[in-house]
mmCIF entry with sequence, helices, sheets and N, C-alpha, C, O atoms, coordinates in Angstrom:
data_MODEL
# 
_entry.id   MODEL 
# 
_entity.id                         1 
_entity.type                       polymer 
_entity.pdbx_number_of_molecules   1 
# 
_entity_poly.entity_id                      1 
_entity_poly.type                           'polypeptide(L)' 
_entity_poly.nstd_linkage                   no 
_entity_poly.nstd_monomer                   no 
_entity_poly.pdbx_seq_one_letter_code       
;(UNK)(UNK)(UNK)(UNK)(UNK)(UNK)(UNK)(UNK)(UNK)(UNK)(UNK)(UNK)(UNK)(UNK)(UNK)(UNK)
(UNK)(UNK)(UNK)(UNK)(UNK)(UNK)(UNK)(UNK)(UNK)(UNK)(UNK)(UNK)(UNK)(UNK)(UNK)(UNK)
(UNK)(UNK)(UNK)(UNK)(UNK)(UNK)(UNK)(UNK)(UNK)(UNK)(UNK)
;
_entity_poly.pdbx_seq_one_letter_code_can   XXXXXXXXXXXXXXXXXXXXXXXXXXXXXXXXXXXXXXXXXXX 
_entity_poly.pdbx_strand_id                 A 
# 
loop_
_entity_poly_seq.entity_id 
_entity_poly_seq.num 
_entity_poly_seq.mon_id 
_entity_poly_seq.hetero 
1 1  UNK n 
1 2  UNK n 
1 3  UNK n 
1 4  UNK n 
1 5  UNK n 
1 6  UNK n 
1 7  UNK n 
1 8  UNK n 
1 9  UNK n 
1 10 UNK n 
1 11 UNK n 
1 12 UNK n 
1 13 UNK n 
1 14 UNK n 
1 15 UNK n 
1 16 UNK n 
1 17 UNK n 
1 18 UNK n 
1 19 UNK n 
1 20 UNK n 
1 21 UNK n 
1 22 UNK n 
1 23 UNK n 
1 24 UNK n 
1 25 UNK n 
1 26 UNK n 
1 27 UNK n 
1 28 UNK n 
1 29 UNK n 
1 30 UNK n 
1 31 UNK n 
1 32 UNK n 
1 33 UNK n 
1 34 UNK n 
1 35 UNK n 
1 36 UNK n 
1 37 UNK n 
1 38 UNK n 
1 39 UNK n 
1 40 UNK n 
1 41 UNK n 
1 42 UNK n 
1 43 UNK n 
# 
_struct_asym.id          A 
_struct_asym.entity_id   1 
# 
loop_
_struct_conf.conf_type_id 
_struct_conf.id 
_struct_conf.pdbx_PDB_helix_id 
_struct_conf.beg_label_comp_id 
_struct_conf.beg_label_asym_id 
_struct_conf.beg_label_seq_id 
_struct_conf.pdbx_beg_PDB_ins_code 
_struct_conf.end_label_comp_id 
_struct_conf.end_label_asym_id 
_struct_conf.end_label_seq_id 
_struct_conf.pdbx_end_PDB_ins_code 
_struct_conf.beg_auth_comp_id 
_struct_conf.beg_auth_asym_id 
_struct_conf.beg_auth_seq_id 
_struct_conf.end_auth_comp_id 
_struct_conf.end_auth_asym_id 
_struct_conf.end_auth_seq_id 
_struct_conf.pdbx_PDB_helix_class 
_struct_conf.details 
_struct_conf.pdbx_PDB_helix_length 
HELX_P HELX_P1 AA1 UNK A 2  ? UNK A 19 ? UNK A 2  UNK A 19 1 ? 18 
HELX_P HELX_P2 AA2 UNK A 24 ? UNK A 42 ? UNK A 24 UNK A 42 1 ? 19 
# 
_struct_conf_type.id          HELX_P 
_struct_conf_type.criteria    ? 
_struct_conf_type.reference   ? 
# 
loop_
_atom_site.group_PDB 
_atom_site.id 
_atom_site.type_symbol 
_atom_site.label_atom_id 
_atom_site.label_alt_id 
_atom_site.label_comp_id 
_atom_site.label_asym_id 
_atom_site.label_entity_id 
_atom_site.label_seq_id 
_atom_site.pdbx_PDB_ins_code 
_atom_site.Cartn_x 
_atom_site.Cartn_y 
_atom_site.Cartn_z 
_atom_site.occupancy 
_atom_site.B_iso_or_equiv 
_atom_site.pdbx_formal_charge 
_atom_site.auth_seq_id 
_atom_site.auth_comp_id 
_atom_site.auth_asym_id 
_atom_site.auth_atom_id 
_atom_site.pdbx_PDB_model_num 
ATOM 1   N N  . UNK A 1 1  ? 0.827  -1.200 0.000   1.00 0.00 ? 1  UNK A N  1 
ATOM 2   C CA . UNK A 1 1  ? 0.000  0.000  0.000   1.00 0.00 ? 1  UNK A CA 1 
ATOM 3   C C  . UNK A 1 1  ? 0.867  1.259  0.000   1.00 0.00 ? 1  UNK A C  1 
ATOM 4   O O  . UNK A 1 1  ? 0.568  2.215  -0.715  1.00 0.00 ? 1  UNK A O  1 
ATOM 5   N N  . UNK A 1 2  ? 1.927  1.267  0.787   1.00 0.00 ? 2  UNK A N  1 
ATOM 6   C CA . UNK A 1 2  ? 2.810  2.429  0.840   1.00 0.00 ? 2  UNK A CA 1 
ATOM 7   C C  . UNK A 1 2  ? 3.452  2.671  -0.521  1.00 0.00 ? 2  UNK A C  1 
ATOM 8   O O  . UNK A 1 2  ? 3.574  3.815  -0.959  1.00 0.00 ? 2  UNK A O  1 
ATOM 9   N N  . UNK A 1 3  ? 3.863  1.587  -1.192  1.00 0.00 ? 3  UNK A N  1 
ATOM 10  C CA . UNK A 1 3  ? 4.489  1.724  -2.512  1.00 0.00 ? 3  UNK A CA 1 
ATOM 11  C C  . UNK A 1 3  ? 3.520  2.371  -3.500  1.00 0.00 ? 3  UNK A C  1 
ATOM 12  O O  . UNK A 1 3  ? 3.922  3.215  -4.301  1.00 0.00 ? 3  UNK A O  1 
ATOM 13  N N  . UNK A 1 4  ? 2.262  1.984  -3.448  1.00 0.00 ? 4  UNK A N  1 
ATOM 14  C CA . UNK A 1 4  ? 1.247  2.562  -4.341  1.00 0.00 ? 4  UNK A CA 1 
ATOM 15  C C  . UNK A 1 4  ? 1.088  4.057  -4.055  1.00 0.00 ? 4  UNK A C  1 
ATOM 16  O O  . UNK A 1 4  ? 0.969  4.857  -4.983  1.00 0.00 ? 4  UNK A O  1 
ATOM 17  N N  . UNK A 1 5  ? 1.085  4.431  -2.779  1.00 0.00 ? 5  UNK A N  1 
ATOM 18  C CA . UNK A 1 5  ? 0.967  5.847  -2.420  1.00 0.00 ? 5  UNK A CA 1 
ATOM 19  C C  . UNK A 1 5  ? 2.161  6.629  -2.951  1.00 0.00 ? 5  UNK A C  1 
ATOM 20  O O  . UNK A 1 5  ? 1.998  7.740  -3.455  1.00 0.00 ? 5  UNK A O  1 
ATOM 21  N N  . UNK A 1 6  ? 3.365  6.057  -2.843  1.00 0.00 ? 6  UNK A N  1 
ATOM 22  C CA . UNK A 1 6  ? 4.553  6.725  -3.368  1.00 0.00 ? 6  UNK A CA 1 
ATOM 23  C C  . UNK A 1 6  ? 4.466  6.871  -4.879  1.00 0.00 ? 6  UNK A C  1 
ATOM 24  O O  . UNK A 1 6  ? 4.822  7.915  -5.426  1.00 0.00 ? 6  UNK A O  1 
ATOM 25  N N  . UNK A 1 7  ? 3.995  5.828  -5.557  1.00 0.00 ? 7  UNK A N  1 
ATOM 26  C CA . UNK A 1 7  ? 3.825  5.901  -7.010  1.00 0.00 ? 7  UNK A CA 1 
ATOM 27  C C  . UNK A 1 7  ? 2.875  7.032  -7.380  1.00 0.00 ? 7  UNK A C  1 
ATOM 28  O O  . UNK A 1 7  ? 3.144  7.787  -8.314  1.00 0.00 ? 7  UNK A O  1 
ATOM 29  N N  . UNK A 1 8  ? 1.772  7.153  -6.657  1.00 0.00 ? 8  UNK A N  1 
ATOM 30  C CA . UNK A 1 8  ? 0.801  8.207  -6.942  1.00 0.00 ? 8  UNK A CA 1 
ATOM 31  C C  . UNK A 1 8  ? 1.396  9.588  -6.684  1.00 0.00 ? 8  UNK A C  1 
ATOM 32  O O  . UNK A 1 8  ? 1.106  10.533 -7.417  1.00 0.00 ? 8  UNK A O  1 
ATOM 33  N N  . UNK A 1 9  ? 2.218  9.710  -5.656  1.00 0.00 ? 9  UNK A N  1 
ATOM 34  C CA . UNK A 1 9  ? 2.889  10.987 -5.387  1.00 0.00 ? 9  UNK A CA 1 
ATOM 35  C C  . UNK A 1 9  ? 3.825  11.355 -6.528  1.00 0.00 ? 9  UNK A C  1 
ATOM 36  O O  . UNK A 1 9  ? 3.850  12.506 -6.963  1.00 0.00 ? 9  UNK A O  1 
ATOM 37  N N  . UNK A 1 10 ? 4.598  10.382 -7.020  1.00 0.00 ? 10 UNK A N  1 
ATOM 38  C CA . UNK A 1 10 ? 5.508  10.642 -8.143  1.00 0.00 ? 10 UNK A CA 1 
ATOM 39  C C  . UNK A 1 10 ? 4.733  11.039 -9.381  1.00 0.00 ? 10 UNK A C  1 
ATOM 40  O O  . UNK A 1 10 ? 5.120  11.969 -10.089 1.00 0.00 ? 10 UNK A O  1 
ATOM 41  N N  . UNK A 1 11 ? 3.638  10.338 -9.648  1.00 0.00 ? 11 UNK A N  1 
ATOM 42  C CA . UNK A 1 11 ? 2.819  10.663 -10.818 1.00 0.00 ? 11 UNK A CA 1 
ATOM 43  C C  . UNK A 1 11 ? 2.293  12.089 -10.713 1.00 0.00 ? 11 UNK A C  1 
ATOM 44  O O  . UNK A 1 11 ? 2.317  12.838 -11.690 1.00 0.00 ? 11 UNK A O  1 
ATOM 45  N N  . UNK A 1 12 ? 1.822  12.462 -9.538  1.00 0.00 ? 12 UNK A N  1 
ATOM 46  C CA . UNK A 1 12 ? 1.313  13.816 -9.324  1.00 0.00 ? 12 UNK A CA 1 
ATOM 47  C C  . UNK A 1 12 ? 2.408  14.848 -9.534  1.00 0.00 ? 12 UNK A C  1 
ATOM 48  O O  . UNK A 1 12 ? 2.189  15.862 -10.196 1.00 0.00 ? 12 UNK A O  1 
ATOM 49  N N  . UNK A 1 13 ? 3.587  14.596 -8.973  1.00 0.00 ? 13 UNK A N  1 
ATOM 50  C CA . UNK A 1 13 ? 4.699  15.538 -9.137  1.00 0.00 ? 13 UNK A CA 1 
ATOM 51  C C  . UNK A 1 13 ? 5.104  15.685 -10.599 1.00 0.00 ? 13 UNK A C  1 
ATOM 52  O O  . UNK A 1 13 ? 5.367  16.792 -11.069 1.00 0.00 ? 13 UNK A O  1 
ATOM 53  N N  . UNK A 1 14 ? 5.152  14.570 -11.312 1.00 0.00 ? 14 UNK A N  1 
ATOM 54  C CA . UNK A 1 14 ? 5.531  14.604 -12.730 1.00 0.00 ? 14 UNK A CA 1 
ATOM 55  C C  . UNK A 1 14 ? 4.483  15.363 -13.539 1.00 0.00 ? 14 UNK A C  1 
ATOM 56  O O  . UNK A 1 14 ? 4.833  16.171 -14.400 1.00 0.00 ? 14 UNK A O  1 
ATOM 57  N N  . UNK A 1 15 ? 3.206  15.114 -13.273 1.00 0.00 ? 15 UNK A N  1 
ATOM 58  C CA . UNK A 1 15 ? 2.141  15.828 -13.985 1.00 0.00 ? 15 UNK A CA 1 
ATOM 59  C C  . UNK A 1 15 ? 2.225  17.329 -13.719 1.00 0.00 ? 15 UNK A C  1 
ATOM 60  O O  . UNK A 1 15 ? 2.070  18.134 -14.637 1.00 0.00 ? 15 UNK A O  1 
ATOM 61  N N  . UNK A 1 16 ? 2.471  17.706 -12.463 1.00 0.00 ? 16 UNK A N  1 
ATOM 62  C CA . UNK A 1 16 ? 2.586  19.124 -12.120 1.00 0.00 ? 16 UNK A CA 1 
ATOM 63  C C  . UNK A 1 16 ? 3.779  19.758 -12.826 1.00 0.00 ? 16 UNK A C  1 
ATOM 64  O O  . UNK A 1 16 ? 3.681  20.872 -13.340 1.00 0.00 ? 16 UNK A O  1 
ATOM 65  N N  . UNK A 1 17 ? 4.897  19.053 -12.850 1.00 0.00 ? 17 UNK A N  1 
ATOM 66  C CA . UNK A 1 17 ? 6.090  19.579 -13.522 1.00 0.00 ? 17 UNK A CA 1 
ATOM 67  C C  . UNK A 1 17 ? 5.816  19.779 -15.008 1.00 0.00 ? 17 UNK A C  1 
ATOM 68  O O  . UNK A 1 17 ? 6.191  20.803 -15.581 1.00 0.00 ? 17 UNK A O  1 
ATOM 69  N N  . UNK A 1 18 ? 5.167  18.811 -15.625 1.00 0.00 ? 18 UNK A N  1 
ATOM 70  C CA . UNK A 1 18 ? 4.876  18.920 -17.059 1.00 0.00 ? 18 UNK A CA 1 
ATOM 71  C C  . UNK A 1 18 ? 3.857  20.026 -17.336 1.00 0.00 ? 18 UNK A C  1 
ATOM 72  O O  . UNK A 1 18 ? 3.878  20.635 -18.406 1.00 0.00 ? 18 UNK A O  1 
ATOM 73  N N  . UNK A 1 19 ? 2.973  20.284 -16.383 1.00 0.00 ? 19 UNK A N  1 
ATOM 74  C CA . UNK A 1 19 ? 1.962  21.330 -16.585 1.00 0.00 ? 19 UNK A CA 1 
ATOM 75  C C  . UNK A 1 19 ? 2.576  22.727 -16.580 1.00 0.00 ? 19 UNK A C  1 
ATOM 76  O O  . UNK A 1 19 ? 1.974  23.671 -17.091 1.00 0.00 ? 19 UNK A O  1 
ATOM 77  N N  . UNK A 1 20 ? 3.769  22.861 -16.006 1.00 0.00 ? 20 UNK A N  1 
ATOM 78  C CA . UNK A 1 20 ? 4.446  24.169 -16.009 1.00 0.00 ? 20 UNK A CA 1 
ATOM 79  C C  . UNK A 1 20 ? 5.578  24.217 -17.025 1.00 0.00 ? 20 UNK A C  1 
ATOM 80  O O  . UNK A 1 20 ? 6.395  25.137 -17.013 1.00 0.00 ? 20 UNK A O  1 
ATOM 81  N N  . UNK A 1 21 ? 5.622  23.215 -17.907 1.00 0.00 ? 21 UNK A N  1 
ATOM 82  C CA . UNK A 1 21 ? 6.549  23.277 -19.024 1.00 0.00 ? 21 UNK A CA 1 
ATOM 83  C C  . UNK A 1 21 ? 7.809  22.439 -18.926 1.00 0.00 ? 21 UNK A C  1 
ATOM 84  O O  . UNK A 1 21 ? 8.664  22.516 -19.809 1.00 0.00 ? 21 UNK A O  1 
ATOM 85  N N  . UNK A 1 22 ? 7.948  21.642 -17.880 1.00 0.00 ? 22 UNK A N  1 
ATOM 86  C CA . UNK A 1 22 ? 9.110  20.761 -17.780 1.00 0.00 ? 22 UNK A CA 1 
ATOM 87  C C  . UNK A 1 22 ? 8.877  19.586 -18.731 1.00 0.00 ? 22 UNK A C  1 
ATOM 88  O O  . UNK A 1 22 ? 7.807  18.977 -18.721 1.00 0.00 ? 22 UNK A O  1 
ATOM 89  N N  . UNK A 1 23 ? 9.869  19.276 -19.540 1.00 0.00 ? 23 UNK A N  1 
ATOM 90  C CA . UNK A 1 23 ? 9.703  18.199 -20.518 1.00 0.00 ? 23 UNK A CA 1 
ATOM 91  C C  . UNK A 1 23 ? 10.006 16.837 -19.894 1.00 0.00 ? 23 UNK A C  1 
ATOM 92  O O  . UNK A 1 23 ? 10.634 16.737 -18.841 1.00 0.00 ? 23 UNK A O  1 
ATOM 93  N N  . UNK A 1 24 ? 9.545  15.811 -20.569 1.00 0.00 ? 24 UNK A N  1 
ATOM 94  C CA . UNK A 1 24 ? 9.810  14.436 -20.136 1.00 0.00 ? 24 UNK A CA 1 
ATOM 95  C C  . UNK A 1 24 ? 11.313 14.191 -20.066 1.00 0.00 ? 24 UNK A C  1 
ATOM 96  O O  . UNK A 1 24 ? 11.801 13.587 -19.110 1.00 0.00 ? 24 UNK A O  1 
ATOM 97  N N  . UNK A 1 25 ? 12.043 14.655 -21.069 1.00 0.00 ? 25 UNK A N  1 
ATOM 98  C CA . UNK A 1 25 ? 13.497 14.463 -21.083 1.00 0.00 ? 25 UNK A CA 1 
ATOM 99  C C  . UNK A 1 25 ? 14.170 15.171 -19.914 1.00 0.00 ? 25 UNK A C  1 
ATOM 100 O O  . UNK A 1 25 ? 15.118 14.641 -19.333 1.00 0.00 ? 25 UNK A O  1 
ATOM 101 N N  . UNK A 1 26 ? 13.692 16.363 -19.563 1.00 0.00 ? 26 UNK A N  1 
ATOM 102 C CA . UNK A 1 26 ? 14.260 17.085 -18.419 1.00 0.00 ? 26 UNK A CA 1 
ATOM 103 C C  . UNK A 1 26 ? 14.000 16.333 -17.121 1.00 0.00 ? 26 UNK A C  1 
ATOM 104 O O  . UNK A 1 26 ? 14.872 16.258 -16.256 1.00 0.00 ? 26 UNK A O  1 
ATOM 105 N N  . UNK A 1 27 ? 12.811 15.781 -16.987 1.00 0.00 ? 27 UNK A N  1 
ATOM 106 C CA . UNK A 1 27 ? 12.476 15.002 -15.785 1.00 0.00 ? 27 UNK A CA 1 
ATOM 107 C C  . UNK A 1 27 ? 13.361 13.770 -15.693 1.00 0.00 ? 27 UNK A C  1 
ATOM 108 O O  . UNK A 1 27 ? 13.906 13.471 -14.631 1.00 0.00 ? 27 UNK A O  1 
ATOM 109 N N  . UNK A 1 28 ? 13.505 13.053 -16.805 1.00 0.00 ? 28 UNK A N  1 
ATOM 110 C CA . UNK A 1 28 ? 14.341 11.850 -16.804 1.00 0.00 ? 28 UNK A CA 1 
ATOM 111 C C  . UNK A 1 28 ? 15.796 12.185 -16.501 1.00 0.00 ? 28 UNK A C  1 
ATOM 112 O O  . UNK A 1 28 ? 16.460 11.457 -15.763 1.00 0.00 ? 28 UNK A O  1 
ATOM 113 N N  . UNK A 1 29 ? 16.294 13.277 -17.065 1.00 0.00 ? 29 UNK A N  1 
ATOM 114 C CA . UNK A 1 29 ? 17.670 13.690 -16.794 1.00 0.00 ? 29 UNK A CA 1 
ATOM 115 C C  . UNK A 1 29 ? 17.851 14.024 -15.318 1.00 0.00 ? 29 UNK A C  1 
ATOM 116 O O  . UNK A 1 29 ? 18.848 13.640 -14.706 1.00 0.00 ? 29 UNK A O  1 
ATOM 117 N N  . UNK A 1 30 ? 16.887 14.739 -14.751 1.00 0.00 ? 30 UNK A N  1 
ATOM 118 C CA . UNK A 1 30 ? 16.940 15.097 -13.333 1.00 0.00 ? 30 UNK A CA 1 
ATOM 119 C C  . UNK A 1 30 ? 16.951 13.843 -12.457 1.00 0.00 ? 30 UNK A C  1 
ATOM 120 O O  . UNK A 1 30 ? 17.755 13.733 -11.531 1.00 0.00 ? 30 UNK A O  1 
ATOM 121 N N  . UNK A 1 31 ? 16.063 12.911 -12.752 1.00 0.00 ? 31 UNK A N  1 
ATOM 122 C CA . UNK A 1 31 ? 16.003 11.681 -11.954 1.00 0.00 ? 31 UNK A CA 1 
ATOM 123 C C  . UNK A 1 31 ? 17.284 10.873 -12.081 1.00 0.00 ? 31 UNK A C  1 
ATOM 124 O O  . UNK A 1 31 ? 17.784 10.338 -11.092 1.00 0.00 ? 31 UNK A O  1 
ATOM 125 N N  . UNK A 1 32 ? 17.818 10.781 -13.291 1.00 0.00 ? 32 UNK A N  1 
ATOM 126 C CA . UNK A 1 32 ? 19.059 10.035 -13.512 1.00 0.00 ? 32 UNK A CA 1 
ATOM 127 C C  . UNK A 1 32 ? 20.218 10.699 -12.769 1.00 0.00 ? 32 UNK A C  1 
ATOM 128 O O  . UNK A 1 32 ? 21.012 10.018 -12.120 1.00 0.00 ? 32 UNK A O  1 
ATOM 129 N N  . UNK A 1 33 ? 20.314 12.020 -12.862 1.00 0.00 ? 33 UNK A N  1 
ATOM 130 C CA . UNK A 1 33 ? 21.385 12.754 -12.185 1.00 0.00 ? 33 UNK A CA 1 
ATOM 131 C C  . UNK A 1 33 ? 21.297 12.555 -10.679 1.00 0.00 ? 33 UNK A C  1 
ATOM 132 O O  . UNK A 1 33 ? 22.306 12.301 -10.022 1.00 0.00 ? 33 UNK A O  1 
ATOM 133 N N  . UNK A 1 34 ? 20.098 12.671 -10.137 1.00 0.00 ? 34 UNK A N  1 
ATOM 134 C CA . UNK A 1 34 ? 19.935 12.496 -8.698  1.00 0.00 ? 34 UNK A CA 1 
ATOM 135 C C  . UNK A 1 34 ? 20.275 11.079 -8.265  1.00 0.00 ? 34 UNK A C  1 
ATOM 136 O O  . UNK A 1 34 ? 20.834 10.876 -7.187  1.00 0.00 ? 34 UNK A O  1 
ATOM 137 N N  . UNK A 1 35 ? 19.942 10.098 -9.096  1.00 0.00 ? 35 UNK A N  1 
ATOM 138 C CA . UNK A 1 35 ? 20.269 8.708  -8.757  1.00 0.00 ? 35 UNK A CA 1 
ATOM 139 C C  . UNK A 1 35 ? 21.779 8.524  -8.688  1.00 0.00 ? 35 UNK A C  1 
ATOM 140 O O  . UNK A 1 35 ? 22.288 7.868  -7.780  1.00 0.00 ? 35 UNK A O  1 
ATOM 141 N N  . UNK A 1 36 ? 22.493 9.102  -9.646  1.00 0.00 ? 36 UNK A N  1 
ATOM 142 C CA . UNK A 1 36 ? 23.953 9.006  -9.651  1.00 0.00 ? 36 UNK A CA 1 
ATOM 143 C C  . UNK A 1 36 ? 24.543 9.712  -8.429  1.00 0.00 ? 36 UNK A C  1 
ATOM 144 O O  . UNK A 1 36 ? 25.488 9.208  -7.824  1.00 0.00 ? 36 UNK A O  1 
ATOM 145 N N  . UNK A 1 37 ? 23.997 10.871 -8.063  1.00 0.00 ? 37 UNK A N  1 
ATOM 146 C CA . UNK A 1 37 ? 24.487 11.599 -6.888  1.00 0.00 ? 37 UNK A CA 1 
ATOM 147 C C  . UNK A 1 37 ? 24.240 10.802 -5.617  1.00 0.00 ? 37 UNK A C  1 
ATOM 148 O O  . UNK A 1 37 ? 25.084 10.785 -4.722  1.00 0.00 ? 37 UNK A O  1 
ATOM 149 N N  . UNK A 1 38 ? 23.087 10.139 -5.530  1.00 0.00 ? 38 UNK A N  1 
ATOM 150 C CA . UNK A 1 38 ? 22.798 9.320  -4.347  1.00 0.00 ? 38 UNK A CA 1 
ATOM 151 C C  . UNK A 1 38 ? 23.780 8.165  -4.239  1.00 0.00 ? 38 UNK A C  1 
ATOM 152 O O  . UNK A 1 38 ? 24.199 7.814  -3.136  1.00 0.00 ? 38 UNK A O  1 
ATOM 153 N N  . UNK A 1 39 ? 24.156 7.567  -5.369  1.00 0.00 ? 39 UNK A N  1 
ATOM 154 C CA . UNK A 1 39 ? 25.133 6.473  -5.354  1.00 0.00 ? 39 UNK A CA 1 
ATOM 155 C C  . UNK A 1 39 ? 26.458 6.959  -4.792  1.00 0.00 ? 39 UNK A C  1 
ATOM 156 O O  . UNK A 1 39 ? 27.097 6.256  -4.010  1.00 0.00 ? 39 UNK A O  1 
ATOM 157 N N  . UNK A 1 40 ? 26.875 8.156  -5.185  1.00 0.00 ? 40 UNK A N  1 
ATOM 158 C CA . UNK A 1 40 ? 28.140 8.715  -4.704  1.00 0.00 ? 40 UNK A CA 1 
ATOM 159 C C  . UNK A 1 40 ? 28.053 8.963  -3.208  1.00 0.00 ? 40 UNK A C  1 
ATOM 160 O O  . UNK A 1 40 ? 29.007 8.685  -2.481  1.00 0.00 ? 40 UNK A O  1 
ATOM 161 N N  . UNK A 1 41 ? 26.927 9.481  -2.736  1.00 0.00 ? 41 UNK A N  1 
ATOM 162 C CA . UNK A 1 41 ? 26.770 9.766  -1.315  1.00 0.00 ? 41 UNK A CA 1 
ATOM 163 C C  . UNK A 1 41 ? 26.765 8.496  -0.477  1.00 0.00 ? 41 UNK A C  1 
ATOM 164 O O  . UNK A 1 41 ? 27.237 8.505  0.660   1.00 0.00 ? 41 UNK A O  1 
ATOM 165 N N  . UNK A 1 42 ? 26.239 7.407  -1.022  1.00 0.00 ? 42 UNK A N  1 
ATOM 166 C CA . UNK A 1 42 ? 26.148 6.145  -0.284  1.00 0.00 ? 42 UNK A CA 1 
ATOM 167 C C  . UNK A 1 42 ? 27.500 5.462  -0.192  1.00 0.00 ? 42 UNK A C  1 
ATOM 168 O O  . UNK A 1 42 ? 27.787 4.795  0.802   1.00 0.00 ? 42 UNK A O  1 
ATOM 169 N N  . UNK A 1 43 ? 28.339 5.618  -1.215  1.00 0.00 ? 43 UNK A N  1 
ATOM 170 C CA . UNK A 1 43 ? 29.633 4.927  -1.241  1.00 0.00 ? 43 UNK A CA 1 
ATOM 171 C C  . UNK A 1 43 ? 30.546 5.350  -0.152  1.00 0.00 ? 43 UNK A C  1 
ATOM 172 O O  . UNK A 1 43 ? 31.666 4.850  -0.057  1.00 0.00 ? 43 UNK A O  1 
# 
């Protein structure tokens, strides 16, 4: 149930970002960059 709630939160955030002009590619780049930064912080 918690995972579903998180998925819905992400969907809402992505829809809001796209509604103000953020592109799909920009969102994917942001998520990829943040994932790489998190890996560095964890190491």
